[in-house]
C-alpha positions in Angstrom: -1.5 -0.5 20.6 -3.0 -2.0 18.1 -6.0 -4.2 18.2 -7.0 -6.5 15.6 -10.2 -8.3 15.4 -12.4 -11.1 13.4 -15.0 -13.3 13.4 -17.9 -12.1 15.1 -20.2 -11.7 12.4 -22.7 -14.6 10.8 -24.4 -15.1 8.0 -27.7 -14.1 9.8 -26.2 -10.8 11.4 -23.6 -8.5 13.1 -20.5 -7.4 11.1 -17.2 -7.0 12.5 -17.0 -3.6 10.7 -19.5 -2.4 13.1 -17.7 -4.0 16.5 -14.6 -1.9 15.0 -16.7 1.2 14.7 -17.8 1.0 18.9 -14.5 0.0 19.5 -13.0 3.3 17.4 -15.7 5.6 19.9 -15.5 3.4 23.1 -11.5 2.8 23.3 -10.8 6.9 23.2 -11.9 6.5 27.3 -8.3 5.1 27.2 -6.7 6.9 24.8 -6.3 8.3 22.2 -7.2 7.2 18.7 -3.6 7.4 16.0 -4.9 6.6 13.1 -7.7 5.6 10.6 -9.3 2.0 11.2 -8.4 -0.3 8.9 -10.7 -2.8 7.4 -8.8 -5.6 5.7 -10.2 -8.4 3.1 -8.5 -11.9 3.6 -8.6 -14.7 0.8 -12.2 -14.8 -0.8 -12.1 -18.1 -1.3 -12.0 -19.5 1.9 -14.9 -22.4 2.7 -14.7 -20.9 6.7 -16.0 -17.5 5.6 -19.2 -16.2 6.6 -19.6 -13.3 4.7 -17.2 -10.9 3.3 -14.4 -12.3 5.4 -12.9 -8.9 6.7 -10.9 -8.5 9.1 -10.8 -4.7 11.6 -7.4 -3.4 13.0 -7.4 -0.2 15.2 -4.7 1.8 16.6 -4.5 4.0 19.8 -1.7 6.0 21.8 -3.0 4.2 25.9 -1.4 3.7 29.4 -3.8 1.7 30.2 -3.6 -1.1 27.7 -5.0 -4.1 30.1 -7.6 -2.2 30.5 -8.1 -1.8 26.4 -7.9 -5.7 26.2 -10.5 -6.1 29.0 -13.0 -3.6 27.3 -12.7 -5.5 23.7 -13.1 -8.6 24.9 -16.3 -8.2 26.8 -17.5 -6.0 23.7 -16.7 -9.3 21.2 -18.3 -11.9 23.7 -21.4 -9.6 24.4 -22.2 -9.1 20.6 -19.8 -11.7 18.5 -23.2 -14.4 17.1 -21.5 -17.0 18.9 -24.6 -19.5 18.6 -23.7 -19.8 14.5 -21.4 -22.9 13.8 -19.1 -20.6 11.9 -18.6 -17.7 14.0 -14.9 -18.4 16.0 -14.0 -14.5 17.3 -10.5 -13.9 17.7 -8.9 -10.3 19.3 -5.1 -9.8 18.9 -2.9 -7.0 20.6 0.2 -6.2 19.6 1.6 -3.7 22.5 3.8 -0.3 20.9 7.3 -2.1 22.5 7.0 -4.9 19.9 5.5 -3.4 16.9 9.2 -3.0 15.0 10.3 -6.8 16.3 7.0 -8.0 15.1 6.6 -5.7 12.0 8.0 -8.3 9.2 6.6 -11.3 10.9 3.2 -9.7 10.3 3.6 -8.6 7.3 4.3 -11.6 5.6 1.4 -13.2 7.6 -0.6 -10.5 6.3 0.7 -11.6 2.6 -0.1 -15.1 3.4 -3.9 -14.8 4.6 -4.8 -12.8 1.7 -3.1 -14.9 -1.1 -3.2 -18.4 0.6 -4.7 -20.3 3.2 -3.6 -20.9 7.2 -4.4 -22.9 9.5 -5.7 -21.7 12.9 -2.6 -23.7 14.6 -0.5 -21.8 12.4 -2.0 -18.3 13.9 -1.8 -19.7 17.3 1.6 -21.3 17.3 2.9 -17.5 16.1 0.7 -15.6 19.2 2.6 -18.4 21.5 6.5 -17.8 20.0 6.0 -14.2 20.2 4.0 -13.8 23.3 1.5 -11.5 21.4 -1.6 -10.9 24.0 -4.5 -12.8 22.6 -8.5 -13.7 22.8 -9.8 -16.8 20.6 -13.5 -18.1 21.1 -14.5 -21.5 20.3 -12.0 -22.6 17.8 -10.1 -18.9 17.4 -10.2 -19.0 13.5 -10.9 -14.7 14.1 -7.4 -15.6 15.2 -6.3 -15.7 11.8 -7.6 -12.3 10.2 -6.8 -10.6 13.4 -2.9 -11.0 13.0 -3.3 -10.3 9.6 -5.2 -6.8 10.3 -2.5 -6.3 13.1 0.3 -7.0 10.5 -1.5 -4.3 7.6 -1.4 -2.0 10.4 1.9 -2.2 10.9 3.0 -2.3 7.6 0.8 0.9 6.0 3.4 1.8 3.4 4.1 -1.7 1.6 0.2 -1.8 0.4 -1.7 -0.1 -2.2 -4.5 1.6 0.0 -8.8 2.4 -0.8 -10.7 3.9 1.4 -14.4 2.9 2.4 -17.2 5.3 4.4 -19.1 2.8 6.1 -23.0 3.8 6.9 -24.6 2.0 9.8 -28.3 1.2 10.7 -30.4 2.1 14.1 -30.2 -1.7 15.6 -34.1 -1.1 15.9 -34.1 -1.2 11.9 -31.0 -4.6 11.6 -33.5 -7.2 10.1 -35.9 -4.9 8.3 -35.9 -3.9 4.9 -32.9 -0.9 3.9 -35.0 2.3 3.0 -32.9 4.3 0.8 -33.6 7.1 -2.0 -32.0 4.8 -5.2 -31.8 8.0 -7.5 -29.9 9.4 -4.7 -26.8 6.9 -5.0 -26.9 7.7 -8.9 -26.5 11.3 -8.3 -23.2 10.9 -6.1 -21.9 8.3 -8.3 -22.2 11.0 -11.2 -21.1 13.3 -8.7 -18.2 12.0 -7.4 -17.1 8.8 -10.2 -14.1 7.8 -11.3 -13.3 9.1 -7.4 -15.7 6.6 -6.1 -16.4 3.1 -7.8 -19.0 1.0 -7.2 -21.6 2.5 -5.6 -24.0 1.4 -8.8 -23.8 -0.5 -11.6 -25.4 1.8 -15.0 -25.5 -1.2 -17.3 -27.7 -3.3 -15.3 -29.5 -0.2 -13.0 -28.8 -1.3 -9.6 -27.5 -0.3 -6.8 -24.6 -2.2 -5.8 -23.1 -0.1 -2.3 -26.5 -1.2 -0.1 -25.9 -5.1 1.3 -29.2 -7.4 1.5 -28.6 -9.1 4.4 -29.8 -9.1 7.7 -26.1 -7.1 9.4 -26.2 -3.5 10.9 -24.3 -1.6 7.3 -26.6 0.9 5.7 -24.7 1.5 2.7 -20.7 1.5 1.7 -19.2 4.2 -0.9 -15.7 3.4 -1.8 -13.2 5.6 -3.4 -9.7 7.5 -3.4 -9.6 9.0 -0.3 -11.6 10.0 3.0 -12.5 13.5 1.8 -14.6 12.1 -1.5 -15.9 9.2 0.0 -17.3 11.5 2.8 -18.6 13.6 0.2 -20.4 10.8 -1.6 -22.2 9.8 1.4 -22.9 12.9 2.4 -25.2 12.9 -0.9 -27.6 9.6 0.2 -31.0 10.2 1.1 -31.5 7.4 3.2 -33.0 6.0 6.9 -31.6 7.6 9.8 -28.5 6.5 10.3 -26.6 5.5 13.8 -23.3 5.8 13.2 -20.6 6.1 10.6 -16.6 5.3 10.1 -14.4 5.7 7.5 -12.2 3.1 7.0 -8.6 2.3 5.3 -9.0 -0.7 3.2 -7.4 -3.3 0.7 -10.5 -3.6 -1.2 -10.1 -2.6 -5.0 -6.3 -3.1 -4.8 -6.0 -7.0 -6.5 -3.2 -7.9 -3.1 -5.6 -11.5 -3.4 -3.6 -12.3 -7.1 -0.6 -14.4 -7.0 0.9 -14.6 -11.0 1.0 -17.9 -12.2 3.9 -18.8 -14.6 1.3 -22.3 -15.8 -1.6 -24.0 -15.0 0.4 -27.2 -13.2 1.4 -24.8 -9.8 -2.6 -23.5 -9.6 -4.2 -24.6 -6.7 -7.7 -24.8 -5.3 -8.7 -21.8 -2.5 -6.0 -19.6 -4.3 -6.4 -16.6 -6.9 -4.5 -15.7 -9.7 -3.3 -14.1 -12.6 -2.3 -16.7 -15.9 -1.8 -16.6 -19.5 -3.1 -18.6 -21.9 -4.2 -19.3 -25.2 -7.9 -19.9 -25.4 -8.3 -23.7 -26.4 -12.0 -24.2 -27.5 -15.4 -22.1 -28.8 -17.1 -20.5 -25.1 -20.2 -23.3 -24.0 -23.2 -21.7 -22.6 -24.1 -24.1 -20.0 -27.5 -24.8 -17.9 -27.8 -21.7 -16.0 -26.4 -19.5 -17.8 -22.9 -20.1 -17.2 -20.3 -19.4 -20.0 -17.1 -22.1 -19.8 -14.4 -21.9 -21.8 -10.4 -23.9 -21.4 -7.3 -22.2 -21.8 -3.8 -23.6 -22.5 -0.2 -22.8 -21.1 2.8 -23.2 -23.0 3.6 -26.7 -21.6 -0.4 -28.5 -23.0 -1.9 -28.0 -19.8 -5.5 -26.9 -20.2 -7.8 -25.1 -17.1 -11.3 -24.4 -17.5 -12.5 -20.9 -17.3 -15.8 -19.6 -15.9 -18.1 -16.2 -16.4 -20.4 -17.3 -14.1 -24.5 -15.9 -14.7 -23.7 -13.1 -12.1 -21.2 -11.5 -13.7 -24.5 -10.4 -16.5 -23.2 -8.2 -19.9 -19.8 -9.7 -19.5 -20.9 -12.6 -20.5 -21.6 -11.2 -24.2 -17.9 -10.1 -24.1 -16.6 -13.6 -23.5 -18.7 -15.7 -25.8 -16.9 -13.3 -28.9 -13.6 -15.3 -27.8 -12.3 -18.2 -30.3 -9.9 -20.6 -30.0 -6.4 -19.0 -30.6 -7.4 -16.0 -28.8 -4.6 -14.8 -26.4 -6.0 -13.5 -23.1 -4.9 -13.0 -19.2 -7.3 -13.9 -16.9 -7.7 -12.6 -13.1 -9.6 -14.8 -10.5 -10.4 -17.5 -8.0 -9.5 -21.2 -8.5 -12.1 -23.7 -7.2 -12.9 -26.8 -8.0 -10.5 -26.9 -10.5 -12.5 -23.8 -12.4 -10.9 -20.0 -12.6 -14.1 -17.4 -11.9 -13.4 -15.0 -14.3 -12.9 -11.3 -12.2 -10.8 -9.6 -15.2 -9.6 -10.7 -18.9 -6.9 -8.5 -20.8 -7.0 -9.7 -24.5 -3.8 -10.0 -25.1 -4.2 -10.6 -29.4 -6.8 -11.9 -31.4 -6.8 -14.3 -34.2 -7.6 -13.3 -37.6 -10.5 -14.4 -39.7 -11.1 -14.5 -43.5 -12.7 -15.1 -45.6 -13.7 -15.6 -49.2 -15.3 -13.7 -52.4 -15.8 -12.8 -55.5 -13.3 -10.4 -57.5 -14.4 -7.2 -57.8 -14.2 -5.6 -61.6 -11.9 -2.7 -61.9 -13.8 -0.6 -63.8 -17.6 -1.5 -62.7 -17.2 -2.1 -59.0 -18.8 -5.1 -59.3 -18.2 -8.7 -58.3 -17.7 -10.6 -61.1 -19.3 -14.0 -62.2 -18.0 -17.4 -62.7 -16.7 -18.3 -66.0 -17.3 -21.4 -65.4 -15.7 -24.6 -63.2 -11.5 -24.1 -63.1 -12.2 -20.8 -65.6 -12.0 -17.8 -63.3 -14.4 -15.2 -63.0 -15.5 -12.4 -66.0 -17.2 -9.3 -65.8 -19.8 -9.8 -68.4 -20.7 -5.8 -68.6 -17.4 -5.2 -68.8 -15.0 -8.1 -70.2 -12.3 -8.0 -67.1 -11.6 -11.2 -65.9 -9.6 -12.9 -62.4 -7.9 -16.1 -61.9 -9.1 -17.0 -58.1 -11.3 -15.5 -55.4 -10.2 -12.6 -53.0 -9.2 -13.4 -49.3 -10.6 -11.0 -47.5 -9.9 -10.3 -43.3 -12.7 -10.1 -41.1 -13.5 -7.8 -38.8 -14.4 -9.4 -35.4 -16.3 -7.7 -32.9 -14.2 -7.4 -30.1 -11.1 -5.4 -29.6 -8.1 -6.2 -27.9 -7.5 -4.8 -24.4 -8.5 -5.0 -20.6 -12.4 -5.8 -19.3 -13.7 -6.7 -16.0 -17.0 -8.0 -14.6 -20.0 -4.8 -14.3 -19.6 -3.8 -10.8 -22.4 -6.4 -9.5 -20.0 -8.9 -9.6 -17.4 -8.0 -8.2 -15.4 -9.2 -5.6 -14.0 -6.7 -2.9 -10.4 -7.1 -3.4 -11.0 -6.7 -7.1 -9.4 -3.9 -8.8 -11.8 -1.6 -11.1 -10.3 -1.2 -13.8 -10.9 3.3 -13.2 -7.9 2.4 -11.0 -5.8 1.0 -13.1 -2.7 2.9 -14.1 -1.6 1.0 -17.6 0.6 2.2 -20.5 0.2 0.9 -24.0 -3.3 -1.4 -23.1 -6.7 0.3 -23.9 -9.4 -0.3 -20.6 -12.9 -0.6 -21.4 -14.0 -0.7 -17.6 -17.6 -1.8 -16.9 -20.5 0.9 -16.1 
């Protein structure tokens, strides 16, 4: 059977992945775990999320599914932060006999949960239509993520994977400052990058894989395979770890992005890859955010933003000028596209005029008087007009992303891109 759980955390603590780690160990009393657990990030723009909008799925072989269901429900009742208004847990249980019939149904539901906005009643309707064992708490919004995570487990071959080694704190440490040795993360990065990524931000001298909230996570190392993330994790020097787990994930895959043919089809609370032409000079507004519009072929415009947390990425954005052709990736909120990546397709050519050079002495000629062209007084050479020279811009065509400290969970870092014919400039 497959067990899906979601929405057990709150802004002030707990973590659905931690409950998944506990269940991974505890459910072995009822059977055998058959695969790596899944951590599935859902639509990052949903306002109801508590923190990272992650759901978890476990797959196990068991002869007593009723006991598994009872155990999972009781652990959610015990550990979920029910006192938080935003916390509305859900659990879904897919029995093996239903795998084939539910695989396409939940595969579509997964894509919708990552890229679109799903209402609770749709999840409940699907559960009712197919007779799926489930348990919702409070308004049951967690049933959405639970179904999506089960859909991911049923359709592993259809989506890109990465892995994350999550280490969890001892319970008495929860809510206290994390004791980690910063340099050990940089050492692990030097040893395992580019097979691991977003452990540190070299440009901003930050460790980015250690959370700052009161949840149980000590750190999380992301990478290409289970072996490399575990290798990096073993290099970290920090406070004692209660437990750890390696999750298969959709993080760093761009699974959330939709391709937008034009600006008119763009909606809030969705994420897109969109091509257009810069239509005004980027401007810096209070707070340090950089805003500029792009225009599509039909003449529609949308504001695009490199917000202050993107740090040095804003320097790049400020170099754009009207006429530059770009492809932007990012999420839309309040009618503004929050940039995660930018591909600069073509750059406007800039020109300047200068006095012609003497072909003999190679020095610039002087004006011979209004309407009389230019003359080199030393050599006597003449020229009729100024030269038009191309100005080299401090910007190159290619693909750029925000620094690791500003990267969203689902956004694919450029170190993972396998592109031909495009220059890639991954941030570090």
